[in-house]
C-alpha positions in Angstrom: -5.0 24.7 -85.5 -4.9 29.1 -84.0 -5.6 31.4 -86.8 -1.9 32.7 -87.0 -1.7 36.5 -86.3 1.8 36.5 -89.0 2.2 34.5 -91.8 5.8 34.0 -93.8 5.6 32.1 -97.3 8.4 31.3 -99.1 9.3 29.9 -102.9 6.4 31.4 -104.1 6.2 31.1 -107.8 2.7 32.8 -108.8 1.8 34.2 -105.4 -2.0 32.6 -106.3 -1.6 30.7 -103.0 -0.2 33.6 -101.0 -3.5 35.6 -102.6 -5.9 33.1 -101.7 -4.2 32.7 -97.9 -4.5 36.6 -98.1 -8.4 37.0 -98.4 -9.0 33.5 -95.9 -6.9 35.2 -92.9 -8.0 38.5 -93.6 -6.6 39.7 -89.7 -3.8 37.8 -90.7 -0.7 40.1 -91.5 1.2 38.5 -94.4 4.8 38.3 -95.8 5.2 36.6 -99.4 8.4 35.7 -100.8 10.2 34.5 -103.7 13.6 33.5 -105.2 13.4 35.2 -108.4 13.5 38.9 -109.5 10.4 41.0 -109.5 10.9 40.9 -113.6 10.7 37.3 -114.2 7.8 36.4 -111.6 5.5 39.1 -113.7 6.2 36.5 -116.4 4.0 34.3 -114.7 0.2 34.3 -115.8 -2.1 35.8 -112.9 1.3 37.1 -111.3 1.0 41.0 -111.1 -3.1 40.6 -110.4 -2.2 38.2 -107.4 0.7 40.4 -106.3 -2.0 43.3 -106.0 -4.7 41.6 -104.0 -2.0 40.4 -101.7 -1.0 44.3 -100.9 -4.2 45.3 -101.2 -5.6 42.7 -98.4 -2.6 44.8 -96.6 0.3 41.9 -97.0 4.1 42.2 -98.0 5.7 41.1 -100.9 9.5 40.4 -101.6 11.0 39.8 -104.2 15.0 37.7 -104.3 14.5 36.1 -100.8 16.2 32.6 -100.6 14.8 30.0 -98.5 17.7 28.7 -97.3 18.9 31.7 -95.8 16.5 33.9 -94.2 18.0 35.1 -91.2 20.8 36.9 -93.8 17.6 38.9 -95.2 17.7 42.3 -94.7 14.3 42.9 -95.8 12.9 40.2 -92.6 15.8 41.3 -90.4 14.1 41.5 -86.7 11.1 40.0 -87.1 9.5 36.9 -86.5 6.6 34.5 -87.6 3.8 32.7 -86.4 3.6 30.5 -89.3 6.2 30.1 -92.2 5.0 28.4 -95.6 7.2 26.6 -97.8 4.9 24.9 -101.0 6.0 22.2 -103.1 9.8 22.8 -102.8 12.1 21.8 -105.2 15.6 22.5 -106.5 14.4 22.9 -110.0 14.6 21.5 -113.3 15.7 17.3 -113.1 16.8 17.4 -109.6 16.9 14.1 -107.6 16.0 13.4 -104.3 19.5 14.1 -102.6 19.5 17.5 -103.8 16.0 17.9 -102.6 16.9 16.6 -99.2 19.6 19.1 -98.6 17.3 22.0 -99.9 14.7 21.1 -97.1 17.7 20.4 -94.0 19.0 23.9 -95.2 15.5 25.7 -95.5 14.7 24.2 -91.5 18.1 25.3 -90.2 17.0 29.0 -92.2 13.6 29.0 -91.0 14.2 28.5 -87.4 15.9 31.9 -87.2 12.5 33.9 -88.0 10.3 31.1 -86.8 8.1 32.0 -83.4 9.1 29.8 -80.1 5.6 28.2 -80.4 5.6 28.7 -84.5 4.7 26.4 -86.7 6.3 25.5 -90.0 3.9 23.9 -92.9 5.5 21.7 -95.7 3.3 20.8 -98.5 4.8 17.7 -100.9 3.3 15.7 -103.5 2.2 12.2 -102.5 5.2 9.9 -101.8 8.2 12.5 -101.5 8.0 12.8 -97.9 8.7 9.6 -97.1 6.5 8.8 -93.9 3.3 5.8 -93.3 1.3 9.2 -94.0 2.0 9.2 -97.5 -0.2 6.3 -99.6 2.1 4.7 -101.1 5.0 5.1 -99.1 8.0 5.0 -101.1 11.1 3.2 -99.9 13.3 5.4 -97.4 16.1 5.8 -99.5 13.4 7.2 -102.5 12.0 10.0 -100.4 12.8 13.7 -99.3 13.0 11.7 -95.9 11.2 15.3 -94.3 11.0 14.1 -90.7 15.0 13.6 -90.9 15.4 16.4 -92.7 14.2 18.9 -90.0 14.9 17.0 -87.0 18.6 18.6 -88.2 17.0 22.2 -87.2 15.6 20.5 -84.0 11.8 20.5 -85.5 9.5 17.3 -84.7 6.5 16.1 -87.3 3.3 17.3 -85.0 0.7 16.6 -87.7 -0.3 15.5 -91.1 -3.4 16.2 -93.3 -4.4 16.3 -96.8 -3.0 19.7 -98.9 -6.4 21.6 -99.7 -5.9 23.4 -102.8 -9.5 23.9 -102.6 -9.6 26.3 -100.1 -7.5 28.8 -102.1 -10.1 29.6 -104.9 -7.2 31.7 -106.7 -4.4 29.2 -106.2 -3.3 27.7 -109.4 0.0 25.2 -108.8 3.3 26.2 -111.1 7.2 25.6 -111.5 6.9 22.3 -112.8 10.6 21.7 -113.2 10.9 25.8 -113.3 8.5 25.9 -116.0 5.6 27.6 -115.8 3.5 24.7 -115.5 1.5 22.9 -112.9 2.2 19.4 -111.5 -0.2 16.8 -109.4 -1.0 18.2 -106.3 -3.8 15.1 -105.4 -3.0 13.4 -102.4 -0.2 16.2 -101.5 0.4 16.1 -98.0 0.5 19.3 -95.6 3.5 18.8 -93.0 3.2 20.6 -89.5 6.7 21.0 -88.3 7.1 22.4 -84.1 9.8 23.0 -81.9 11.2 20.5 -80.2 12.2 20.9 -76.2 16.1 20.9 -76.0 18.1 17.9 -74.7 18.4 18.5 -70.8 21.5 16.9 -69.4 22.6 14.5 -67.0 24.0 15.2 -63.7 24.1 13.9 -60.0 21.8 15.2 -57.8 22.9 15.7 -54.1 19.7 14.4 -51.8 19.4 14.8 -47.8 16.5 13.0 -46.4 15.9 11.1 -42.9 16.6 7.5 -43.1 16.2 5.2 -39.6 16.1 8.2 -37.6 19.3 10.6 -39.3 19.4 12.3 -41.9 21.7 11.9 -44.3 23.5 12.8 -47.9 23.9 11.2 -51.0 24.0 11.4 -54.9 21.8 9.9 -57.2 23.1 8.9 -59.8 23.2 10.8 -63.2 21.1 8.4 -65.1 18.2 8.9 -62.9 18.3 12.7 -62.5 15.7 13.2 -64.8 13.3 10.8 -63.2 13.5 12.4 -59.2 11.2 14.9 -57.9 9.0 15.1 -60.5 5.5 14.8 -58.7 3.9 12.9 -60.8 1.6 11.4 -57.8 0.7 14.7 -55.9 -3.0 15.8 -55.0 -2.8 18.3 -58.0 -1.3 16.0 -60.4 -3.1 15.7 -63.9 -0.2 13.0 -64.7 -1.6 9.6 -66.6 0.7 7.4 -64.3 -1.7 10.0 -60.8 -4.8 8.7 -63.4 -4.5 5.3 -63.6 -3.8 5.3 -59.8 -7.1 7.2 -59.0 -8.7 4.7 -61.7 -7.2 1.7 -59.9 -8.5 2.9 -56.4 -11.8 4.2 -56.7 -12.6 0.8 -58.5 -11.4 -1.5 -55.6 -13.1 1.2 -53.3 -16.4 -0.7 -54.9 -15.5 -4.6 -52.6 -12.7 -3.0 -50.6 -11.8 -0.7 -48.1 -7.9 1.1 -48.9 -6.2 3.5 -46.6 -3.5 5.4 -48.8 -0.4 6.7 -47.0 0.2 10.3 -48.7 2.8 11.2 -46.9 6.3 11.4 -48.3 9.1 8.1 -48.1 12.5 8.4 -48.4 13.9 6.8 -51.2 16.6 4.8 -49.4 17.1 1.3 -48.0 19.5 0.1 -45.6 21.0 -3.3 -46.6 19.1 -4.8 -43.0 15.5 -3.6 -44.8 16.4 -5.0 -48.5 17.4 -8.6 -47.0 14.4 -8.8 -44.5 11.5 -8.6 -47.8 12.9 -8.5 -51.1 13.5 -11.9 -52.1 12.3 -11.9 -55.3 14.4 -9.3 -56.9 17.5 -10.1 -58.3 20.2 -7.7 -56.8 22.2 -7.1 -59.1 19.5 -5.0 -60.5 20.0 -2.9 -57.7 21.7 0.8 -56.8 23.9 0.4 -54.2 24.6 4.0 -52.8 27.5 5.3 -50.2 26.3 7.8 -48.2 28.6 11.1 -48.7 31.1 11.6 -46.0 32.8 14.8 -44.6 36.6 15.0 -44.9 38.4 15.1 -41.8 39.4 18.5 -42.4 36.1 19.6 -42.3 34.2 21.1 -38.8 32.7 18.8 -35.9 30.0 21.0 -35.7 28.9 21.1 -39.4 29.0 17.4 -38.7 26.3 17.4 -35.6 24.0 19.1 -37.6 23.1 16.7 -39.5 22.3 14.2 -36.8 19.9 16.4 -34.0 17.2 15.1 -31.8 14.7 16.9 -34.1 16.2 15.3 -37.3 15.9 12.2 -35.8 12.5 12.7 -34.4 11.4 13.4 -37.6 12.7 10.5 -39.5 10.7 8.1 -37.2 7.8 9.9 -37.7 7.4 9.0 -41.0 5.9 5.4 -40.6 3.8 7.0 -37.5 -0.2 7.9 -37.3 1.0 10.6 -34.7 0.4 13.7 -36.2 0.7 15.2 -40.1 4.1 16.5 -41.0 4.8 19.8 -42.9 7.9 18.9 -43.9 9.1 16.4 -46.6 11.9 13.9 -46.0 13.7 15.0 -49.4 16.0 18.3 -49.6 17.4 18.4 -53.0 20.9 20.3 -51.8 22.7 21.0 -56.1 24.4 19.1 -58.3 27.5 18.2 -58.3 29.8 21.1 -58.2 33.7 22.1 -57.9 33.1 23.1 -54.2 31.9 19.1 -53.3 35.4 17.5 -53.1 35.4 17.3 -49.3 32.1 14.9 -49.8 32.5 11.8 -51.4 29.9 9.2 -52.6 29.7 6.4 -55.3 26.8 4.5 -56.7 28.5 1.3 -56.0 27.4 -1.6 -58.8 30.8 -3.6 -57.3 29.1 -4.6 -53.8 29.4 -7.3 -51.5 26.2 -7.0 -48.7 27.6 -9.7 -46.7 30.9 -7.7 -45.9 29.2 -4.4 -45.7 26.5 -3.9 -43.6 26.4 0.1 -43.8 25.6 0.4 -47.5 22.1 1.8 -48.6 20.0 1.1 -51.9 17.6 3.1 -53.4 14.4 1.2 -53.3 14.0 -1.4 -55.5 9.9 -2.0 -54.1 7.6 -0.2 -51.6 7.9 -3.8 -49.9 10.1 -3.0 -46.6 8.2 0.9 -46.1 5.1 -1.1 -46.2 6.4 -3.8 -43.9 7.7 -0.9 -41.4 4.8 1.1 -41.8 2.7 -1.8 -40.4 4.4 -2.6 -38.5 4.5 0.9 -36.3 1.4 0.9 -36.5 0.5 -2.4 -35.0 2.7 -1.4 -32.2 0.9 1.9 -32.2 -2.1 0.5 -31.8 -0.7 -1.9 -28.6 0.6 1.6 -27.2 -3.0 2.8 -27.3 -4.2 -0.3 -25.8 -1.6 0.1 -22.9 -1.9 3.8 -22.2 -5.8 3.9 -23.0 -5.4 6.6 -25.5 -8.8 8.6 -26.2 -9.8 6.4 -29.5 -11.6 9.4 -31.1 -8.6 11.6 -30.9 -6.5 9.0 -31.7 -8.6 8.8 -35.1 -8.4 12.5 -35.9 -5.0 12.1 -36.3 -4.2 9.1 -37.9 -6.8 10.5 -41.0 -4.4 13.4 -40.9 -1.9 10.9 -42.5 -3.7 8.4 -44.4 -7.0 9.0 -46.7 -9.7 6.6 -46.8 -10.5 5.8 -50.6 -13.9 3.4 -49.4 -15.8 0.5 -48.9 -18.6 -1.0 -50.1 -21.6 -0.2 -48.8 -22.7 -2.2 -46.4 -19.9 -2.4 -44.6 -18.3 -5.5 -45.2 -15.1 -4.3 -46.8 -13.6 -7.9 -47.1 -14.5 -9.0 -50.9 -16.9 -11.4 -49.8 -15.6 -12.7 -46.8 -18.0 -12.4 -43.9 -17.3 -10.7 -40.4 -13.9 -9.1 -41.6 -12.9 -6.3 -42.1 -10.4 -6.7 -45.3 -9.0 -3.5 -45.1 -6.1 -2.7 -47.5 -3.3 0.1 -46.5 -1.4 1.3 -50.0 1.8 3.7 -50.5 3.0 4.7 -53.8 6.4 6.2 -54.9 9.1 6.2 -57.3 11.4 2.8 -57.2 14.6 2.5 -59.3 15.9 -0.5 -60.8 19.3 -0.9 -62.7 17.7 -3.0 -65.6 19.6 -3.1 -69.0 18.4 -1.1 -71.6 15.2 -2.4 -73.4 11.5 -1.3 -75.2 9.6 -1.9 -71.8 13.0 -2.1 -69.0 12.1 0.7 -66.8 15.0 1.9 -64.5 12.5 4.0 -62.6 8.7 4.0 -62.2 5.9 4.4 -59.9 4.9 1.7 -58.0 1.3 1.3 -56.4 1.8 -1.4 -53.4 -1.1 -2.7 -50.7 -1.4 -4.5 -48.4 -3.9 -6.6 -46.5 -4.1 -9.0 -43.9 -7.3 -11.6 -44.2 -8.8 -14.8 -43.2 -6.8 -17.8 -45.6 -10.0 -19.4 -46.0 -11.5 -16.1 -48.1 -8.5 -16.9 -50.6 -8.0 -13.3 -50.7 -5.7 -13.6 -53.9 -8.6 -14.9 -56.0 -10.9 -12.5 -54.4 -8.1 -9.4 -55.5 -6.9 -10.7 -58.7 -11.1 -10.8 -59.5 -11.7 -6.9 -59.0 -8.4 -6.0 -60.4 -9.4 -8.0 -63.4 -12.9 -6.8 -63.6 -10.8 -3.6 -63.7 -7.6 -4.0 -66.5 -9.5 -7.2 -68.7 -11.0 -4.5 -71.0 -7.4 -3.2 -71.3 -5.4 -6.4 -72.1 -4.3 -7.3 -69.1 -5.0 -11.2 -68.2 -4.1 -13.2 -64.8 -1.4 -16.2 -64.7 -1.2 -18.2 -61.5 2.7 -19.3 -61.2 4.5 -20.9 -58.3 1.7 -19.0 -55.8 2.2 -15.9 -56.8 -1.2 -13.9 -59.4 0.9 -12.5 -62.4 -0.6 -9.7 -64.1 0.1 -9.4 -67.7 -0.2 -7.7 -71.0 1.7 -7.3 -74.5 3.8 -6.2 -75.5 5.4 -5.2 -71.9 4.5 -8.4 -70.0 4.4 -8.1 -65.8 2.9 -4.7 -65.1 2.0 -6.2 -61.4 1.2 -9.3 -59.1 -1.0 -10.3 -56.1 1.6 -12.2 -53.5 1.7 -13.8 -50.1 3.5 -13.2 -46.8 2.9 -15.2 -43.8 1.1 -13.2 -41.4 2.0 -15.2 -38.1 -0.5 -17.8 -38.4 -2.4 -20.2 -40.0 -5.6 -18.7 -39.9 -4.5 -15.3 -41.3 -2.7 -14.5 -44.5 -1.0 -11.4 -45.8 -1.5 -10.6 -48.9 0.6 -8.0 -51.1 -0.2 -6.2 -54.5 2.1 -4.6 -56.6 1.3 -2.5 -59.6 3.1 -0.9 -61.6 1.4 2.4 -62.4 3.8 3.6 -65.5 3.3 0.5 -67.7 -0.4 0.4 -66.8 -0.6 4.0 -67.9 1.4 3.3 -71.4 -1.9 0.2 -71.5 -4.6 2.6 -70.6 -3.6 5.6 -72.8 -2.0 3.6 -75.7 1.0 5.4 -75.4 3.6 4.4 -78.3 6.9 4.3 -75.3 7.3 4.7 -71.6 9.5 7.0 -71.9 6.6 9.8 -73.4 5.7 10.0 -69.6 8.9 11.1 -68.2 8.8 14.3 -71.1 8.7 17.8 -69.8 7.1 18.9 -73.4 3.6 20.8 -72.0 2.2 18.8 -74.8 2.1 16.2 -73.5 0.1 16.5 -70.3 -1.9 19.3 -71.9 -3.9 16.4 -73.9 -4.8 14.8 -70.1 -6.3 18.4 -69.1 -9.8 17.3 -70.9 -9.5 13.5 -71.3 -8.8 12.2 -67.6 -10.2 8.5 -68.2 -8.2 5.8 -69.3 -9.4 4.4 -72.4 -8.8 7.0 -74.5 -6.1 7.1 -77.2 -3.2 9.4 -76.8 -2.1 11.4 -80.0 1.6 12.0 -80.1 2.7 15.8 -80.4 5.7 13.7 -82.4 4.8 11.7 -85.1 7.3 8.9 -87.0 10.5 9.7 -85.0 13.5 8.5 -86.7 15.3 4.8 -85.6 18.7 4.8 -85.8 21.5 2.7 -85.2 25.1 2.6 -84.5 27.3 -0.6 -83.6 30.0 -0.3 -80.3 33.1 -2.4 -80.3 35.6 -2.5 -77.6 38.3 -4.4 -75.8 37.4 -5.2 -72.1 39.3 -6.8 -69.4 38.0 -9.7 -66.9 36.5 -7.6 -64.5 34.1 -6.1 -67.3 30.2 -5.7 -66.4 27.3 -5.5 -68.2 25.3 -3.5 -65.9 28.0 -0.8 -66.0 27.3 -0.4 -69.6 24.1 -0.2 -69.6 24.5 2.7 -67.0 27.2 4.4 -69.0 25.0 4.4 -72.2 21.7 5.5 -70.1 23.5 8.8 -69.0 25.7 9.0 -72.3 22.6 8.7 -74.5 20.7 10.9 -72.3 17.5 8.6 -72.3 17.4 8.2 -76.3 18.4 4.6 -76.5 15.7 2.5 -76.7 17.6 -1.1 -77.1 21.1 -2.8 -76.7 21.8 -5.5 -78.3 25.2 -7.6 -78.0 26.0 -8.7 -81.6 29.2 -10.2 -81.6 32.0 -11.5 -79.0 35.8 -12.5 -79.2 38.3 -13.6 -76.8 41.6 -12.5 -78.0 44.2 -15.5 -77.7 47.2 -14.3 -76.3 45.2 -11.9 -73.9 42.7 -11.5 -71.4 40.9 -9.3 -73.3 37.5 -10.1 -74.9 35.9 -7.9 -78.0 32.5 -7.2 -77.6 30.0 -5.1 -80.3 26.6 -3.8 -79.2 24.4 -2.3 -82.0 22.4 1.0 -80.4 19.2 1.9 -81.2 18.5 5.5 -80.8 14.4 6.6 -81.1 12.8 9.4 -79.1 9.2 10.3 -79.4 9.6 13.2 -76.7 12.6 15.1 -79.0 14.0 15.9 -82.6 16.3 12.8 -82.9 18.7 13.4 -86.4 21.3 11.6 -87.2 23.6 14.8 -86.4 22.5 14.8 -82.6 22.3 10.7 -82.6 26.1 11.1 -84.1 26.9 13.3 -81.2 24.9 11.3 -78.3 27.1 7.9 -79.5 30.0 10.0 -79.7 29.5 10.8 -75.5 28.9 6.9 -75.4 32.5 5.8 -76.6 34.0 8.6 -74.2 32.4 8.0 -71.0 33.0 4.0 -71.9 36.6 4.7 -72.2 37.4 7.3 -69.7 35.1 5.4 -66.9 35.1 2.1 -67.6 38.6 2.0 -68.9 37.6 -0.1 -72.4 39.8 0.8 -75.2 37.2 1.9 -78.4 37.7 -0.4 -81.5 
């Protein structure tokens, strides 16, 4: 903890703690307050001396300050503090846990009105009162003061817990036991440190323009995915754990293999034709189907033409060619959905017949189609070079402008033990999307590292690549399992984190090997993150840990401790057209990503009507934001509203 410039102490008794603090932090401005009248305070033993010590140190002593109404205090008007301290709060006399919970909640709500933006709130409680795992022994939740839950009502998170070190303050003598001038047990007492949580971001549909198959197209990103778009985790200067894991893997593979990484950004959209060619292993019910935006008949024809110029077509095609470095990106954010967009129409389709509508597009569920296209263009480019006699050195320089050569072994045999064959792996990485049910380890968007190479079949390249990956990842609990000719990388508790599989290379001599790795789940595993959703946190405290700690294997320290898990049930009547995946999409959007698990707990078919009643249990949990019972209930009400308005269900 850094030394605060200003400290506010509330609920003081004999002011002995404030006196000790004023001597410990001589350069800090201290304001010590209490609820009682001055005459009442001076009856405490040593109070007069302690008050004088505070004032002699330049501090301020205030009486009749209610800790639950700090914003209304005339003496504190206009002031903000780096730290607010409340030691052993208590309603007085023999009050129960419910009254003391209410005291804490009102204090926290009041405290944020005088707390600096990056300030801290320190609350000392006797062992067991807080109701967190830090208490030993830990009380039953209903028998504790539920300090984390009470702080969450004021959008505060518990960022640290440590022993209350009363011995540091020589003059400190606890008092106030049951409103008397008596001490109480401070052995094993805990100091809880609270900080502000970032506010929740609102889900919205982003309108995006990018080049696909040589044309500039516009479409909306579904609202539940808006927070995953354009975060640039894999940029060159990024210190995000996803990028650190990618660097770790590429560096490790480079000891035996040469990897040429494509650094250019690729469009998020695939055509249905691209998808059907090579993504058979992904369940099509998990696809985010997209209709492009089309201008209304009343729109200007000239405006329509501007989106499909020859220049744009060239840009769209060049994304897969090694013919020179592009300075523009394929993505353009045009803004959020607004009232001015009525002339444009788009939807994220869940009801799709790909056989009937070949013009549909899909948010890429894998990088495999784009890798296949990249390899195809590269082969055609090499053939053109041979036919036209283009100077090889010049072409190599141009090719290197779009590719980063990661490495290979020292003797030049980059085949991983296959003599006489180059064994080059081509790589791309980026965000992929899957409309999966909400679960602890099901990610609607994640970063995929995709590698592909063509090898002699006799070399058993799957085995060789598997050995390289096992060497890198086995220390972190990743095991290799062969299933139906595919080498699966498995880890607990998330399950599949990657796979190595083959596809035909066109003859019996060669084999095309593909490596697909889920960088997000591997980052969770390698940095011991408690939740994959932390990777998408906007809180600067998350990335701050990776400024100095950039090596996998070091445990992440959460900035939000012991977040509360809240569950609410939702029941509704639905008709024959009910689709559960639409339900999950609505829950993901309305809950702002706070629902970590959805469980169907009951169904009932109406005997006289073609309706079915569904009952789901939604588990709300956040490691990134304060999540109070009040906030979770508001989100749950929003889920109910969107369900009834969009899916036409009847809430029970």
